[in-house]
All heavy atoms as an XYZ file, in Angstrom:
586
protein
N       0.777      0.986     -8.228
C      -0.197      0.837     -7.184
C      -1.544      0.690     -7.891
O      -1.800      1.413     -8.798
C      -0.118      2.051     -6.211
C      -1.138      1.887     -5.044
S      -1.048      3.138     -3.822
C       0.371      2.600     -3.052
N      -2.382     -0.277     -7.418
C      -3.526     -0.578     -7.991
C      -4.549      0.584     -7.649
O      -4.703      0.891     -6.506
C      -4.100     -1.848     -7.460
C      -5.346     -2.184     -8.063
C      -5.827     -3.695     -7.504
O      -5.076     -4.377     -6.899
O      -7.072     -3.958     -7.650
N      -5.309      1.085     -8.666
C      -6.326      2.013     -8.514
C      -7.680      1.430     -8.955
O      -7.755      0.552     -9.845
C      -6.067      3.206     -9.329
C      -4.861      4.085     -8.885
N      -3.675      3.846     -9.269
C      -4.915      5.069     -8.110
C      -2.804      4.601     -8.640
N      -3.544      5.461     -7.884
N      -8.712      1.803     -8.211
C     -10.114      1.303     -8.530
C     -10.960      2.490     -8.896
O     -10.799      3.585     -8.349
C     -10.625      0.611     -7.326
C      -9.833     -0.526     -6.673
C     -10.370     -0.909     -5.360
C      -9.721     -1.683     -7.717
N     -11.946      2.256     -9.749
C     -12.927      3.213    -10.049
C     -14.096      3.195     -8.995
O     -14.560      2.144     -8.697
C     -13.513      3.023    -11.465
O     -12.609      3.270    -12.470
N     -14.447      4.321     -8.564
C     -15.497      4.420     -7.499
C     -16.745      4.929     -8.185
O     -16.730      5.655     -9.325
C     -15.018      5.372     -6.449
C     -13.962      4.830     -5.537
C     -12.926      4.037     -5.990
C     -13.948      4.819     -4.255
N     -12.136      3.667     -4.912
C     -12.812      4.201     -3.713
C     -14.732      5.472     -3.106
C     -12.390      4.062     -2.383
C     -14.461      5.244     -1.799
C     -13.262      4.549     -1.483
N     -17.984      4.857     -7.473
C     -19.189      5.201     -8.028
C     -19.221      6.678     -8.410
O     -19.932      7.161     -9.231
C     -20.143      4.921     -6.920
C     -19.629      3.765     -6.223
C     -18.125      4.073     -6.278
N     -18.449      7.508     -7.668
C     -18.405      9.016     -7.880
C     -17.541      9.356     -9.104
O     -17.372     10.458     -9.530
C     -17.993      9.770     -6.655
C     -16.447      9.456     -6.170
O     -15.866      8.613     -6.891
O     -16.204     10.013     -5.226
N     -16.908      8.377     -9.802
C     -16.177      8.491    -10.947
C     -14.699      8.846    -10.771
O     -13.896      8.820    -11.705
N     -14.217      8.884     -9.402
C     -12.974      9.213     -9.138
C     -12.111      7.781     -9.060
O     -12.741      6.813     -8.840
C     -12.772      9.804     -7.754
C     -13.538     11.272     -7.811
C     -13.360     12.005     -6.561
N     -11.955     12.528     -6.511
C     -11.658     13.451     -5.639
N     -12.440     13.877     -4.647
N     -10.408     13.893     -5.584
N     -10.854      8.063     -9.262
C      -9.883      6.875     -9.151
C      -9.147      6.962     -7.764
O      -8.754      8.028     -7.351
C      -8.761      6.901    -10.268
C      -9.267      6.767    -11.656
C      -9.380      5.230    -11.864
O      -8.440      4.473    -11.683
N     -10.443      4.956    -12.608
N      -9.188      5.844     -6.987
C      -8.565      5.878     -5.690
C      -7.773      4.612     -5.594
O      -8.117      3.590     -6.175
C      -9.688      5.952     -4.699
C     -10.381      7.361     -4.518
C     -11.314      7.507     -3.251
N     -11.867      8.728     -3.305
C     -13.124      8.975     -3.823
N     -13.729      8.111     -4.341
N     -13.612     10.300     -3.732
N      -6.788      4.626     -4.670
C      -6.058      3.447     -4.296
C      -6.942      2.319     -3.640
O      -7.947      2.669     -2.971
C      -4.843      3.841     -3.408
S      -3.726      5.014     -4.091
N      -6.518      1.093     -3.825
C      -7.287      0.027     -3.271
C      -7.467      0.084     -1.600
O      -8.383     -0.345     -1.189
C      -6.619     -1.323     -3.611
C      -5.414     -1.542     -2.871
C      -5.271     -2.207     -1.714
C      -4.190     -1.122     -3.452
C      -4.153     -2.523     -1.016
C      -2.973     -1.367     -2.697
C      -2.926     -1.951     -1.515
N      -6.556      0.842     -0.996
C      -6.588      0.806      0.513
C      -7.640      1.909      0.967
O      -7.947      1.860      2.229
C      -5.207      1.088      1.034
C      -4.570      2.308      0.546
C      -3.542      2.337     -0.318
C      -4.740      3.687      0.906
N      -3.148      3.622     -0.548
C      -3.870      4.428      0.226
C      -5.551      4.190      1.861
C      -3.752      5.839      0.490
C      -5.542      5.547      1.991
C      -4.667      6.395      1.144
N      -8.161      2.698      0.111
C      -9.119      3.807      0.602
C     -10.446      3.092      0.728
O     -11.269      3.015     -0.139
C      -9.188      4.930     -0.431
N     -10.674      2.600      1.857
C     -11.895      1.776      2.297
C     -13.084      2.612      2.087
O     -13.349      3.669      2.854
C     -11.650      1.352      3.772
C     -12.907      0.544      4.206
O     -13.907      0.452      3.529
N     -12.667     -0.158      5.339
N     -13.973      2.304      1.236
C     -15.146      3.074      0.912
C     -16.180      3.158      2.176
O     -17.007      4.044      2.283
C     -15.792      2.423     -0.248
C     -15.390      1.052     -0.245
C     -13.938      1.057      0.280
N     -15.912      2.267      3.118
C     -16.849      2.281      4.309
C     -16.241      3.169      5.426
O     -16.850      3.309      6.494
C     -16.798      0.781      4.770
C     -17.741     -0.138      3.892
C     -17.758     -1.545      4.400
C     -18.388     -2.433      3.469
N     -18.470     -3.773      3.858
N     -15.029      3.710      5.173
C     -14.476      4.572      6.209
C     -14.254      5.980      5.584
O     -13.310      6.289      4.774
C     -13.129      3.948      6.591
C     -12.496      4.791      7.786
O     -12.688      5.953      7.899
N     -11.839      4.062      8.678
N     -15.064      6.925      5.842
C     -14.997      8.254      5.262
C     -13.560      8.996      5.560
O     -13.093      9.711      4.734
C     -16.092      9.141      5.909
C     -16.162     10.507      5.212
C     -17.230     11.399      5.912
O     -18.225     10.812      6.389
O     -16.966     12.551      6.019
N     -13.009      8.619      6.659
C     -11.741      9.222      7.054
C     -10.647      8.766      6.091
O      -9.769      9.507      5.714
C     -11.355      8.967      8.406
C     -12.212      9.753      9.430
C     -11.919      9.331     10.869
N     -12.975      9.885     11.695
C     -12.743     10.524     12.753
N     -11.514     10.606     13.173
N     -13.625     10.875     13.563
N     -10.608      7.495      5.743
C      -9.755      6.934      4.604
C      -9.935      7.682      3.446
O      -8.943      7.998      2.797
C      -9.883      5.465      4.491
C      -9.006      4.624      5.427
C      -9.624      3.699      6.249
C      -7.627      4.620      5.174
C      -8.961      2.838      7.040
C      -6.890      3.787      5.979
C      -7.452      2.901      6.989
O      -6.734      1.913      7.686
N     -11.140      7.879      2.967
C     -11.497      8.365      1.668
C     -10.961      9.926      1.715
O     -10.335     10.376      0.730
C     -12.895      8.359      1.339
C     -13.199      9.071      0.099
C     -13.370      6.828      1.169
N     -11.253     10.578      2.699
C     -10.963     12.020      2.848
C      -9.350     12.201      2.910
O      -8.746     13.026      2.256
C     -11.541     12.668      4.045
C     -11.437     14.231      4.041
C     -12.179     14.932      5.177
N     -12.080     14.297      6.455
C     -13.072     13.715      7.257
N     -14.229     13.742      6.898
N     -12.900     13.199      8.434
N      -8.719     11.288      3.705
C      -7.271     11.290      3.671
C      -6.700     11.147      2.216
O      -5.757     11.725      1.912
C      -6.719     10.259      4.692
C      -5.281     10.181      4.735
C      -4.533     11.152      5.408
C      -4.485      9.190      3.989
C      -3.116     11.057      5.338
C      -3.161      9.050      3.981
C      -2.467     10.095      4.686
O      -1.134      9.917      4.636
N      -7.140     10.019      1.590
C      -6.742      9.801      0.264
C      -6.879     11.012     -0.739
O      -6.030     11.308     -1.453
C      -7.529      8.587     -0.272
C      -7.005      8.171     -1.670
N      -7.421      8.781     -2.886
C      -6.193      7.223     -2.169
C      -6.870      8.296     -3.805
N      -6.080      7.357     -3.446
N      -8.110     11.616     -0.626
C      -8.464     12.661     -1.519
C      -7.716     13.987     -1.132
O      -7.429     14.772     -2.029
C      -9.979     12.985     -1.523
C     -10.690     11.810     -2.151
O     -10.029     10.819     -2.740
O     -11.828     11.750     -2.014
N      -7.325     14.196      0.150
C      -6.931     15.552      0.483
C      -5.511     15.620      0.920
O      -4.883     16.704      0.941
C      -7.843     16.169      1.570
C      -9.285     16.221      1.239
C     -10.267     16.776      2.370
O      -9.731     16.989      3.412
O     -11.430     16.759      2.078
N      -4.973     14.440      1.435
C      -3.558     14.598      1.850
C      -2.557     13.580      1.195
O      -1.417     13.888      1.025
C      -3.582     14.176      3.330
C      -4.170     15.213      4.266
C      -4.010     14.952      5.653
O      -2.892     14.754      6.068
O      -5.099     15.086      6.387
N      -3.027     12.394      0.837
C      -2.068     11.369      0.312
C      -1.390     11.783     -0.946
O      -1.932     12.385     -1.873
C      -2.879     10.122     -0.102
C      -2.173      8.968     -0.609
C      -2.027      8.578     -1.959
C      -1.151      8.211      0.031
N      -1.252      7.671     -2.140
C      -0.677      7.238     -0.964
C      -0.798      7.967      1.279
C       0.336      6.289     -0.709
C       0.133      6.964      1.593
C       0.618      6.174      0.585
N       0.019     11.744     -1.027
C       0.723     11.930     -2.113
C       1.091     13.573     -2.372
O       1.591     13.887     -3.391
N       0.469     14.382     -1.456
C       0.808     15.791     -1.666
C       2.021     16.264     -0.930
O       2.142     15.863      0.272
C      -0.447     16.633     -1.122
C      -1.570     16.235     -1.986
C      -2.796     17.128     -1.523
N      -4.073     16.584     -2.205
C      -4.830     17.440     -2.858
N      -4.528     18.623     -3.059
N      -5.828     16.911     -3.553
N       2.930     16.878     -1.598
C       4.192     17.367     -0.853
C       3.930     18.393      0.239
O       2.982     19.191      0.163
C       5.013     18.022     -1.914
C       4.100     18.305     -3.013
C       2.876     17.422     -2.919
N       4.557     18.157      1.332
C       4.464     19.085      2.542
C       5.807     19.892      2.686
O       6.733     19.208      2.717
C       4.085     18.251      3.826
C       4.042     19.136      5.064
C       2.872     17.501      3.646
N       5.619     21.040      2.693
C       6.933     21.946      2.914
C       6.889     22.775      4.316
O       8.004     23.457      4.516
C       7.007     22.935      1.809
C       6.999     22.230      0.429
N       8.170     21.577     -0.073
C       6.058     22.168     -0.513
C       7.783     21.088     -1.184
N       6.494     21.384     -1.502
N       5.856     22.664      5.029
C       5.766     23.421      6.264
C       6.525     22.493      7.374
O       6.174     21.440      7.543
C       4.292     23.523      6.733
C       4.215     24.323      8.044
O       4.379     25.371      8.146
O       3.863     23.427      9.012
N       7.621     23.278      7.981
C       8.390     22.480      9.020
C       7.588     22.008     10.168
O       7.882     20.963     10.633
C       9.524     23.432      9.541
C      10.592     23.724      8.467
O      10.706     23.016      7.472
O      11.357     24.680      8.652
N       6.611     22.793     10.662
C       5.777     22.323     11.727
C       4.976     20.999     11.358
O       4.782     20.133     12.178
N       4.474     21.063     10.182
C       3.595     19.891      9.811
C       4.498     18.659      9.502
O       4.099     17.498      9.849
C       2.846     20.313      8.399
C       2.025     19.162      7.908
C       0.804     18.819      8.725
C      -0.047     17.785      8.092
N      -1.030     17.320      8.904
N       5.726     18.918      9.004
C       6.674     17.766      8.812
C       7.011     17.173     10.141
O       7.144     16.039     10.325
C       7.865     18.189      8.013
C       7.595     18.515      6.588
C       8.930     19.240      6.003
C       7.345     17.192      5.789
N       7.235     18.098     11.084
C       7.541     17.561     12.458
C       6.382     16.791     13.025
O       6.543     15.757     13.610
C       8.070     18.760     13.376
C       8.486     18.322     14.723
C       9.740     17.665     14.769
C       7.753     18.602     15.890
C      10.091     17.197     15.988
C       8.195     18.266     17.068
C       9.483     17.542     17.137
N       5.175     17.283     12.976
C       4.020     16.602     13.429
C       3.910     15.201     12.810
O       3.689     14.078     13.420
C       2.816     17.374     13.057
C       1.485     16.705     13.372
C       0.231     17.430     12.948
O       0.322     18.600     12.473
O      -0.811     16.826     12.952
N       4.115     15.174     11.459
C       4.018     13.856     10.737
C       5.166     12.936     11.225
O       4.837     11.669     11.384
C       4.172     14.106      9.219
C       3.031     14.768      8.591
S       3.242     15.438      6.957
C       3.454     13.902      6.044
N       6.453     13.344     11.383
C       7.430     12.564     12.007
C       7.063     12.020     13.336
O       7.336     10.854     13.606
C       8.660     13.455     12.045
C       9.980     12.725     12.727
C      10.363     11.475     11.749
C      11.036     13.623     12.856
N       6.533     12.803     14.210
C       6.152     12.403     15.496
C       5.087     11.368     15.417
O       5.069     10.312     16.156
C       5.741     13.495     16.340
C       6.872     14.485     16.857
C       6.288     15.591     17.723
C       7.967     13.686     17.605
N       4.063     11.612     14.729
C       2.939     10.520     14.549
C       3.464      9.328     13.927
O       3.039      8.225     14.453
C       1.887     11.207     13.515
C       1.002     12.354     14.120
C       0.115     12.945     13.019
C       0.130     11.790     15.299
N       4.403      9.342     13.007
C       4.803      8.174     12.450
C       5.620      7.288     13.496
O       5.500      6.049     13.561
C       5.912      8.456     11.222
C       6.366      7.298     10.461
C       5.271      6.561      9.832
O       4.221      7.139      9.430
O       5.513      5.200      9.649
N       6.449      8.062     14.386
C       7.285      7.401     15.331
C       6.342      6.823     16.472
O       6.425      5.574     16.791
C       8.134      8.318     16.202
S       9.549      8.916     15.105
N       5.291      7.496     16.836
C       4.399      7.009     17.914
C       3.523      5.920     17.417
O       3.021      5.120     18.259
C       3.663      8.232     18.570
C       4.515      9.060     19.436
C       4.660     10.453     19.125
C       5.275      8.546     20.383
C       5.482     11.299     19.913
C       6.135      9.323     21.216
C       6.232     10.658     20.914
N       3.092      5.893     16.176
C       2.221      4.936     15.616
C       2.913      3.581     15.184
O       2.089      2.635     14.873
C       1.436      5.484     14.570
C       2.058      5.575     13.256
C       1.972      4.279     12.381
O       1.058      3.612     12.330
N       3.081      4.075     11.522
N       4.204      3.480     15.370
C       4.871      2.344     15.042
C       4.233      1.089     15.714
O       3.975      1.008     16.921
C       6.394      2.268     15.461
N       3.822      0.164     14.984
C       3.230     -1.089     15.402
C       1.724     -0.980     15.548
O       1.048     -2.052     15.773
N       1.111      0.212     15.315
C      -0.311      0.339     15.436
C      -0.914      0.321     14.103
O      -0.287      0.420     13.015
C      -0.627      1.707     16.111
C      -0.081      1.915     17.553
C      -0.363      3.315     18.007
C      -0.762      0.926     18.478
N      -2.209      0.115     13.949
C      -2.871      0.092     12.706
C      -2.940      1.523     12.097
O      -2.948      2.450     12.923
C      -4.391     -0.330     12.890
C      -4.600     -1.801     13.291
C      -6.090     -2.054     13.651
C      -4.097     -2.700     12.252
N      -2.850      1.657     10.820
C      -2.810      2.879     10.258
C      -4.053      3.746     10.493
O      -4.049      4.995     10.608
C      -2.665      2.729      8.623
C      -2.653      4.115      7.944
C      -3.579      4.494      7.053
C      -1.702      5.107      8.104
N      -3.286      5.822      6.614
C      -2.129      6.161      7.141
C      -0.569      5.257      8.716
C      -1.333      7.256      7.037
C       0.175      6.528      8.552
C      -0.298      7.451      7.734
N      -5.227      3.143     10.673
C      -6.417      3.811     11.053
C      -6.224      4.662     12.412
O      -6.830      5.675     12.439
C      -7.604      2.902     11.043
C      -7.535      2.024     12.346
C      -8.981      3.732     11.016
N      -5.379      4.227     13.215
C      -5.127      5.014     14.453
C      -4.781      6.336     14.210
O      -5.061      7.294     14.827
C      -4.121      4.274     15.376
O      -4.467      2.849     15.526
C      -3.897      4.869     16.616
N      -3.910      6.605     13.139
C      -3.494      7.931     12.735
C      -4.662      8.782     12.313
O      -4.650     10.025     12.484
C      -2.376      7.885     11.675
C      -1.723      9.293     11.407
C      -2.228      9.698      9.969
C      -1.463     10.949      9.667
N      -2.351     12.043      9.437
N      -5.715      8.162     11.712
C      -6.846      8.927     11.196
C      -7.817      9.295     12.331
O      -8.766      9.919     12.001
C      -7.500      8.061     10.003
C      -6.524      7.783      8.930
C      -7.232      6.906      7.857
C      -5.968      9.019      8.214
N      -7.705      8.685     13.469
C      -8.699      9.063     14.500
C      -8.464     10.526     14.845
O      -7.306     11.050     14.716
C      -8.472      8.125     15.592
C      -8.686      6.688     15.494
C      -8.427      5.800     16.618
C     -10.195      6.478     15.100
N      -9.366     11.186     15.526
C      -9.267     12.530     15.964
C      -7.998     12.652     16.803
O      -7.769     11.834     17.676
C     -10.504     12.907     16.621
C     -11.578     11.925     16.216
C     -10.693     10.713     15.776
N      -7.180     13.616     16.550
C      -5.886     13.745     17.207
C      -6.114     14.998     18.264
O      -6.274     16.184     17.924
C      -4.820     14.182     16.280
C      -3.582     14.427     16.870
O      -3.385     14.260     18.109
O      -2.513     14.744     16.190
N      -6.144     14.662     19.581
C      -6.361     15.708     20.705
C      -5.412     16.692     20.667
O      -5.429     17.727     21.192
C      -6.695     14.983     21.989
C      -5.366     14.163     22.481
C      -7.807     14.149     22.012
C      -5.453     13.689     23.799
N      -4.177     16.393     20.198
C      -2.899     17.274     20.115
C      -2.964     18.178     18.850
O      -2.119     19.131     18.815
C      -1.648     16.498     20.327
C      -1.675     15.659     21.612
C      -1.691     14.369     21.441
C      -1.565     16.233     22.839
C      -1.759     13.566     22.546
C      -1.715     15.430     23.918
C      -1.741     14.151     23.812
O      -1.617     13.441     24.890
N      -3.810     18.090     18.021
C      -3.821     18.813     16.841
C      -4.511     20.117     16.925
O      -5.546     20.215     17.648
C      -4.461     17.976     15.650
O      -4.424     18.719     14.390
N      -4.074     21.105     16.167
C      -4.777     22.470     16.157
C      -5.844     22.537     15.038
O      -6.354     23.583     14.677
C      -3.748     23.532     15.976
C      -2.841     23.650     17.167
O      -3.211     23.307     18.275
N      -1.539     24.100     16.830
N      -6.179     21.419     14.409
C      -7.160     21.508     13.252
C      -8.479     21.694     13.807
O      -9.033     21.452     14.657
C      -7.195     20.097     12.615
C      -5.688     19.891     12.025
C      -5.823     18.561     11.272
N      -4.382     18.113     11.063
C      -4.135     16.980     10.577
N      -5.053     16.064     10.175
N      -2.889     16.521     10.574
């Protein structure tokens, strides 16, 4: 996967849009990290099913059903 150098010195994937803070935060805090919590895995499965056909940015919008 192609990585780009950013002004802050970090390496990020090409899809982490620098104009979208949520993409950057998702890339830095969640992308590629293993998840072992059953509840979180179930949440991710449901989100993946419901977002089928939608833009990925939809998943990054505030989730009214989340406890975060």
